[in-house]
N, C-alpha and C positions, 0 to 999 in steps of 0.2 A: 188707493195710491198707485200712480203710474210709475213703472220701473224705468230707470235710466236706460236699460237695454231696449225697452219698447220705444223710447224717444230716439235712440241711435238707429234702431231698425227703420223707423219712419224716415229719418233724415237720409239714410242710405237709399231708401226707395225713391227719393226725390233728387238724387245726385245728378241725373241727366238733365232734369228740368232746371235745377239751380245753375248748372254749368252753362246751359243754353242762355238763361236769363243774364248771367254775368257776361258771357261773350257778346250778347246783344248790347248791353250797356257799354262795354269796352269799344264797340264799333261806332258808337255815337260820340263825336267830339262834344265835350261838355265843359269848356273853359269857363271860368268865372264870368258871370253876366250873360252866358249863352247856354244855360242848362235846360231850357224848355223841352227839347226833344227827349233828353234822358228822363226828365220828370214824367213826361207822357208815357214813356216805355215802362217806368216803374208803376204808374197808375194802371196800365194795362195788366201787368203781372198781379198787382193787388186785386184787381177785379177778377182775374182768372182763379186765384186761390181762395176767393170768397171773403175779402175784408168786409166788415159790417159798415164801415164808413170811411170815405176817402175825401180829403179836402186839399185843395191847392190854394194857399193863401195869396194875398195880393203881391207879396214879394216873389212868389214862385216856389216856396217850400211845399213839400207834400207831407201830409199827415194822414196816416192810416190807422184805423182802430179795429181790433178784433176782441170780442168778449165784453162782458159787463160785470165782472166780478169785483170783489172788494180789494183784491191784491193787484195793485197797479204796477206795471212794468213799463218803463219808457226807454226807448233806444233811439239813438240818433247816429246818422252817418252823413257827412257832407258828401255831396255827389258831384261837386265841381272838380275839375282837374286843372293842372297847369299845362302850358303848351308842350309840344313834343320836342321843341328845339330842332336840331339838325337831324332829320330822319335817317341820314346815312350813319349816324352813330348808334342806331338801334340794331340789335341782333335780329329782331323780328319787327315787322310792320306794327307800330304801336296800336293801330286800330283793328288789324286782323289778329294780331297776337299769336299765341302758341298755346297748345294744350296737349298734355299727355295724361296718364293715369294719376299723376301726383300733383300737377301744377297747371295753373292757367296764368299766362303772362300777357300783359297789354296795359295801355294807358288807363290808370284808375283801378286796375284789377285788385291791388292790395290797399289802395288809398283812395277811397273807401268803398268803391262799388262792390267789392267782394263781401264786405260787411253788410251792405244793403241786400244783396242776394240772399245771404244767410238769414238775415232778420225777417225778410218777407216769408221765407219758408219756415222759420220758427213759428210765425203766426199761423201758417197753414197747419203745422203739427199741433198747435194748441187747439185749433178747430177740429182736426181729425180725431183727437183724443178726448173730445168733449169736455175741455177744461174752461170753456167760456163763461160758465157760471161762477167759477172761482177766480178767474184772472181777467184783467183788462190789459191788453198789450197795445201800446202806442208806438208806432214806427214813424220816425221823422227823417225825411231826406232834405237836408239843409243846402241852400244855394249860397254862393259867394263866400265860402269859407276863406279862400285865398285873399279876396279883397278886404275881408274884415279882420284879418290877423292883427292883433295888437290893439284893437278897439276896446 
């Protein structure tokens, strides 16, 4: 059994990589129907951390898999964002953002590109801790969430 402390230790060891990945996604405008560049950046990170399978479906959603275990975990984050509106109303450039030891600010950082960065590295931790025989983790990056609200 892997301890919670071991998982936290692994997550802390990837803090710099997770932050860079999130900052990269924030820097890519990804409004609904224009998510291709951020999807390709997610694919690049999934390849880097060693996903077993990565698929981009005809609509543009990305699906990554790590593991082949009987316990299936599926996680989803929409990776499209709304527009920035009047840039002069932003305290920081929405695509350059801001980062300190406690927070990363930028367009999509908390809704939901931050979740995507965390999920990709959760998969890396599963791989690092050799849990792939017990777990199958599917990570989905959904497009056009804003356009599909209410359907």
